[in-house]
C-alpha positions in Angstrom: 169.0 119.7 43.0 167.6 120.9 46.7 164.4 120.0 48.8 164.0 116.6 46.8 163.7 113.0 49.1 166.4 112.0 47.6 168.5 114.7 49.1 166.5 114.9 52.6 167.7 110.9 52.8 171.3 112.0 51.9 170.9 114.6 54.7 169.7 112.4 57.5 172.2 109.7 56.8 175.0 112.3 57.1 173.8 113.1 60.6 173.1 109.2 61.4 177.2 108.6 60.0 178.3 111.2 62.2 177.4 109.9 65.3 174.1 111.9 65.9 171.0 110.3 67.3 167.9 111.4 65.8 164.9 111.3 68.2 161.3 112.7 68.2 160.6 115.7 70.3 158.9 113.9 72.6 161.7 111.7 73.3 163.8 115.1 73.9 160.8 116.1 76.3 160.6 113.0 78.2 164.2 111.7 78.0 166.6 115.0 78.3 169.1 113.0 76.4 172.9 114.4 76.2 175.7 113.6 73.4 174.7 114.6 69.6 171.3 114.5 68.4 168.8 116.0 66.2 165.4 116.2 66.3 163.2 115.7 63.7 160.2 118.1 63.8 157.3 118.5 60.3 155.0 120.9 60.2 151.9 119.5 58.1 150.5 122.5 57.0 149.4 121.2 53.5 150.1 118.5 51.3 150.2 115.6 53.6 150.8 112.7 51.5 154.5 114.3 51.2 154.5 113.6 55.0 153.8 110.0 54.0 156.6 110.0 51.7 159.4 111.8 54.6 158.1 109.5 57.0 158.4 106.6 54.5 162.5 107.6 54.2 162.9 108.0 58.0 161.2 104.8 58.4 163.5 103.0 56.4 166.7 104.8 58.0 164.9 103.0 61.3 164.7 106.3 62.7 161.4 108.3 64.3 160.0 111.7 64.0 157.5 113.7 64.9 154.4 115.2 62.8 152.3 118.0 63.4 148.8 118.5 62.3 146.6 121.4 61.7 142.8 120.6 61.9 142.1 121.9 58.3 141.8 119.8 55.4 144.9 119.8 53.7 146.8 119.1 56.6 144.1 116.9 58.2 143.8 113.5 56.0 143.0 110.1 58.0 144.3 107.5 56.3 147.4 109.4 56.2 147.7 109.9 60.0 147.0 106.3 60.7 150.2 105.3 58.1 152.5 107.6 59.4 151.6 106.1 63.1 152.1 102.7 61.7 155.3 103.6 60.7 156.2 104.4 64.2 156.3 107.9 64.6 154.9 110.9 66.9 152.2 112.7 65.9 151.2 116.2 67.3 148.5 118.9 67.3 149.7 121.9 65.3 146.9 124.2 66.7 146.0 127.3 65.7 143.1 128.2 68.2 143.9 131.5 69.5 143.9 132.7 66.1 141.1 131.2 64.8 138.6 132.2 67.8 140.2 136.1 66.5 141.5 136.4 70.3 138.7 134.5 72.3 140.4 132.1 75.1 137.1 130.5 76.4 136.8 129.7 72.7 140.1 128.8 72.1 140.3 126.6 74.9 137.4 124.7 74.0 138.6 123.7 70.4 142.0 122.9 71.0 140.8 120.3 73.7 138.3 119.1 70.8 140.9 118.9 68.3 143.4 117.2 71.2 141.0 114.9 72.0 140.4 114.3 68.1 143.8 113.8 67.0 144.7 111.6 70.0 142.2 109.0 68.9 145.1 108.2 66.3 148.3 108.5 69.0 148.3 109.4 72.6 149.8 112.7 72.3 152.5 114.3 74.4 153.3 116.9 72.7 151.6 120.2 70.4 153.2 123.2 68.1 152.0 126.4 67.5 151.1 127.3 63.4 152.1 131.0 62.9 149.3 131.8 61.0 150.9 135.1 59.5 148.3 136.9 58.9 146.4 137.2 62.5 147.1 139.5 64.8 146.8 136.9 67.2 150.2 134.7 68.0 148.5 131.2 68.6 151.6 130.8 71.6 149.9 133.5 73.7 147.7 130.6 74.3 149.8 129.2 77.4 150.2 132.8 79.2 146.3 131.8 80.2 146.3 128.0 80.1 149.2 124.9 81.5 150.5 122.2 78.9 149.8 119.6 82.0 146.2 121.0 82.5 145.9 119.0 78.6 148.8 116.6 79.9 151.1 117.7 77.6 154.7 117.8 78.1 155.7 119.8 75.2 155.7 122.7 72.7 159.1 123.2 70.5 158.7 127.3 70.8 158.5 127.3 74.9 160.0 123.9 76.3 163.4 123.5 74.2 166.6 125.2 75.3 167.9 127.0 72.6 170.5 128.2 74.3 171.8 124.3 73.9 169.8 123.2 70.8 170.4 124.9 67.6 167.0 125.8 65.4 167.1 125.6 61.7 164.1 125.6 59.5 163.4 125.6 56.0 160.9 128.0 55.6 160.8 130.0 52.4 162.4 126.7 50.7 165.8 128.0 51.9 167.9 127.0 55.7 168.6 131.2 55.4 165.0 132.1 54.9 164.1 133.1 58.1 163.3 136.9 56.9 160.2 135.2 55.8 158.9 134.3 58.8 156.7 136.0 60.9 156.7 134.5 64.4 158.7 130.9 63.6 162.0 132.8 64.9 164.1 131.8 68.0 166.8 133.6 69.4 170.0 131.4 70.0 173.7 132.2 70.4 175.2 130.0 67.3 175.4 132.6 65.0 175.1 130.0 62.4 173.7 130.6 58.7 173.5 128.0 55.9 171.8 128.3 52.8 171.8 125.1 51.4 171.4 120.9 52.8 174.6 120.3 50.9 176.2 123.5 53.0 174.3 121.3 56.4 176.1 118.1 55.2 179.6 119.7 54.7 179.7 121.0 58.3 178.2 118.4 59.4 181.1 116.1 58.2 183.5 118.4 59.3 182.2 118.4 62.5 181.5 122.2 62.6 177.8 121.7 63.4 176.5 121.8 66.7 175.9 118.8 68.8 172.0 119.1 69.9 169.4 120.3 67.1 165.9 120.7 66.5 165.2 120.7 62.5 161.8 121.9 61.0 161.1 120.3 57.6 158.2 121.4 56.1 156.3 119.0 54.1 157.5 120.8 50.4 160.4 118.0 49.4 159.5 116.0 46.4 161.1 114.1 44.2 158.4 114.9 41.9 159.7 117.0 39.0 156.5 119.1 38.4 155.8 119.5 41.7 159.3 120.2 43.2 158.8 123.2 40.0 155.3 124.5 40.8 156.7 124.3 44.5 159.7 126.9 44.4 158.0 128.7 42.4 154.7 129.0 44.4 156.9 129.6 47.5 158.9 131.9 45.6 156.5 134.5 45.1 154.3 133.8 49.0 157.8 134.7 50.1 158.3 137.8 48.5 154.4 139.1 49.0 154.3 137.7 52.3 157.7 140.0 53.3 156.1 143.0 51.6 153.1 143.1 52.9 154.3 142.6 56.4 155.8 146.3 55.6 152.7 147.4 54.0 149.1 147.7 54.9 146.9 147.2 51.9 150.0 144.5 50.5 149.1 142.9 53.6 145.3 143.0 53.1 145.1 141.5 50.1 148.0 138.6 51.3 145.2 137.8 54.2 142.3 137.3 51.6 144.5 135.3 49.5 145.5 133.0 52.2 142.3 132.9 53.7 141.1 131.5 49.7 143.4 129.3 49.5 142.3 127.6 52.9 139.3 127.4 52.5 138.9 126.1 49.2 
């Protein structure tokens, strides 16, 4: 079965056994490593407890990852954030201030500073990452058209400070490694031209030496060994992805989908 913690552990071990260094995004930004590496990035949109489970798997293998937490309660779970930091991982702010402020840059800056200060009570945050906010007309990355990372003592933002000409980006968005058609903003251009559907295909490519040397992997917190949760998440993501896909092409569906998303996060 794919997208279980057991599979995730095998995936990491495959990279390790083939000479890849598994690193945080902060390490990438501060040390600019050469050679073979895999940046481990997790966007904790929700299901924070699953993030802790993934952090424990990584800790058992002696590797560190980066966890980006949103300010919403489904992500912002203080006890879990503390435990992940105690395991030696990096945490950062998964910001969405421009979409929350409906494009008001002054308000967005104020809440960004407040939320960043909050997350720095757990960890000396050096990197942040935008949340896609697919139902909003505002792209949170536009925040950086007016402000600079250095204004907030930051050194990195994956969509701004990653050299995608050298670093292959792959993500499990849509509960598949080739679910890019469901993405609204989590899209980057690169020259690699590689597509993988399953974790098994990725592991096979790594073992055969047919995988890029420098990589950034985004794994969300939907990986689970709990069969009931795994099944329900697959069903939910299948329905959500298809509704999201068609909502981007139909105004009525977009309004319905936006209302459903808003109700979900406000519950």
